[in-house]
C-alpha positions as CSV (number, residue, x, y, z in Angstrom):
1,M,24.3,4.5,53.0
2,K,25.9,1.0,53.6
3,I,26.6,-1.1,50.4
4,H,25.6,-4.7,50.4
5,I,27.5,-6.9,48.0
6,R,25.5,-9.8,46.9
7,E,27.9,-11.6,44.4
8,I,30.4,-10.9,41.6
9,D,28.8,-9.7,38.6
10,H,31.5,-10.0,36.1
11,V,35.2,-10.1,35.7
12,V,36.9,-8.4,32.7
13,I,40.1,-10.1,31.2
14,R,42.1,-8.2,28.7
15,A,43.1,-10.9,26.0
16,T,45.4,-11.1,22.8
17,D,43.5,-13.8,21.5
18,V,39.8,-13.6,22.6
19,Q,38.8,-16.5,20.5
20,A,41.2,-19.0,22.2
21,L,40.2,-17.8,25.5
22,A,36.7,-18.2,24.8
23,R,37.2,-21.8,23.6
24,F,39.2,-22.7,26.9
25,Y,36.5,-21.1,29.2
26,C,33.8,-22.8,27.2
27,D,35.1,-26.1,26.3
28,V,37.3,-26.8,29.4
29,L,35.6,-25.0,32.2
30,G,32.0,-25.2,31.0
31,C,31.0,-21.5,30.4
32,S,28.8,-20.5,27.6
33,L,28.7,-17.6,25.1
34,E,26.3,-14.9,26.4
35,K,26.9,-12.1,23.9
36,E,29.3,-11.0,21.4
37,Q,29.9,-7.4,20.5
38,R,32.7,-7.5,17.8
39,E,32.5,-3.9,17.1
40,L,33.8,-3.3,20.6
41,G,36.1,-6.2,20.8
42,L,34.1,-7.8,23.6
43,T,32.9,-11.4,24.3
44,Q,30.7,-12.1,27.3
45,L,30.8,-15.7,28.7
46,R,28.1,-16.9,31.1
47,A,29.7,-18.5,34.3
48,G,26.8,-19.6,36.4
49,R,25.2,-16.4,37.7
50,S,28.1,-14.2,36.7
51,L,29.8,-13.1,33.5
52,I,33.4,-13.3,32.4
53,D,34.1,-10.6,29.8
54,L,36.8,-11.0,27.4
55,L,38.1,-7.9,26.0
56,Q,40.5,-7.8,23.0
57,V,43.6,-5.9,23.8
58,G,43.6,-2.7,21.7
59,A,39.9,-2.7,21.1
60,K,37.8,0.4,20.8
61,I,36.8,0.1,24.5
62,D,40.3,-1.0,25.8
63,R,41.7,1.9,27.8
64,P,45.2,3.2,26.7
65,E,46.3,3.1,30.4
66,N,46.1,-0.5,30.5
67,G,49.2,-0.8,28.2
68,A,50.3,-3.2,25.7
69,A,49.7,-6.9,25.9
70,G,52.1,-8.7,28.2
71,T,53.3,-5.5,30.2
72,G,51.6,-6.3,33.4
73,R,48.9,-8.7,34.9
74,N,45.6,-8.0,33.9
75,M,44.1,-9.7,37.1
76,D,45.6,-11.9,40.0
77,H,43.1,-14.6,39.4
78,L,39.5,-15.6,38.9
79,C,37.9,-18.0,41.3
80,L,35.1,-20.1,39.9
81,R,32.8,-21.9,42.5
82,I,32.0,-25.6,41.2
83,D,29.4,-28.0,42.5
84,T,31.5,-31.2,42.8
85,F,35.3,-31.5,43.4
86,D,37.2,-34.6,42.5
87,I,40.9,-33.6,42.2
88,D,41.8,-36.7,40.1
89,A,38.8,-36.1,37.6
90,L,39.6,-32.3,37.6
91,S,43.3,-32.9,36.9
92,A,42.7,-35.5,34.3
93,H,40.1,-33.3,32.4
94,L,42.4,-30.0,32.5
95,A,45.5,-32.2,31.4
96,A,43.5,-33.6,28.4
97,H,42.8,-30.2,27.3
98,G,46.4,-28.9,27.8
99,A,45.7,-26.8,30.7
100,R,48.8,-25.9,33.0
101,I,47.8,-26.8,36.3
102,G,48.9,-25.4,39.5
103,E,48.7,-26.0,43.3
104,H,45.7,-27.7,44.9
105,G,44.8,-27.6,48.6
106,V,42.1,-26.3,51.1
107,R,41.5,-22.5,50.9
108,Y,39.0,-20.2,52.4
109,G,36.4,-18.6,50.0
110,A,32.8,-17.0,50.0
111,D,31.3,-20.4,51.3
112,G,34.2,-21.0,53.9
113,F,36.9,-23.6,53.6
114,G,37.0,-26.1,50.9
115,P,39.0,-27.6,48.2
116,S,40.7,-25.6,45.7
117,L,42.8,-26.0,42.4
118,Y,44.7,-23.4,40.7
119,L,45.3,-23.6,36.8
120,F,46.2,-21.1,34.1
121,D,44.3,-20.2,31.0
122,P,46.0,-20.0,27.4
123,E,47.0,-16.4,28.2
124,G,48.6,-17.1,31.6
125,N,45.7,-15.9,33.8
126,M,45.4,-17.8,37.0
127,V,42.0,-19.5,37.6
128,E,40.9,-21.2,40.8
129,L,38.2,-23.8,40.8
130,K,36.7,-23.7,44.3
131,G,34.8,-26.9,45.5
132,P,31.9,-26.9,48.1
133,P,32.8,-26.2,51.7
134,D,34.7,-28.8,53.8
135,A,32.1,-29.7,56.5
136,A,34.8,-31.8,58.6
137,R,37.2,-28.7,58.6
138,L,34.4,-26.1,59.4
139,T,33.3,-28.2,62.4
140,S,37.0,-28.4,63.7
141,L,37.3,-24.6,63.6
């Protein structure tokens, strides 16, 4: 049997303040609330065809081996593919929402080389916004 991966289904981020992260991902990055399971400490956000699950640290389904909040990284980064990429407009939007902005450049992703911008959510998780493939760069490879 060979497994064929189609796309990312979901990413789970452990959070000390799920509501603050939900506001950031919805208000700043354009996700929408998909489902809340408060009894489990789980909030699920729609990100295009994928989900971002926010899991309250210490919640019923949080595994003890994950450790206490702040004792390690919950993930390296989450990459969200966006349709248009205007670095000035993105930077202004993110700054207006108080987001900490990281490096931008051209990076390789699922659709090939294209523009990319790193930023950090309120709990310090790195998020990459990845734009459409860079046709000029692709033809020069």
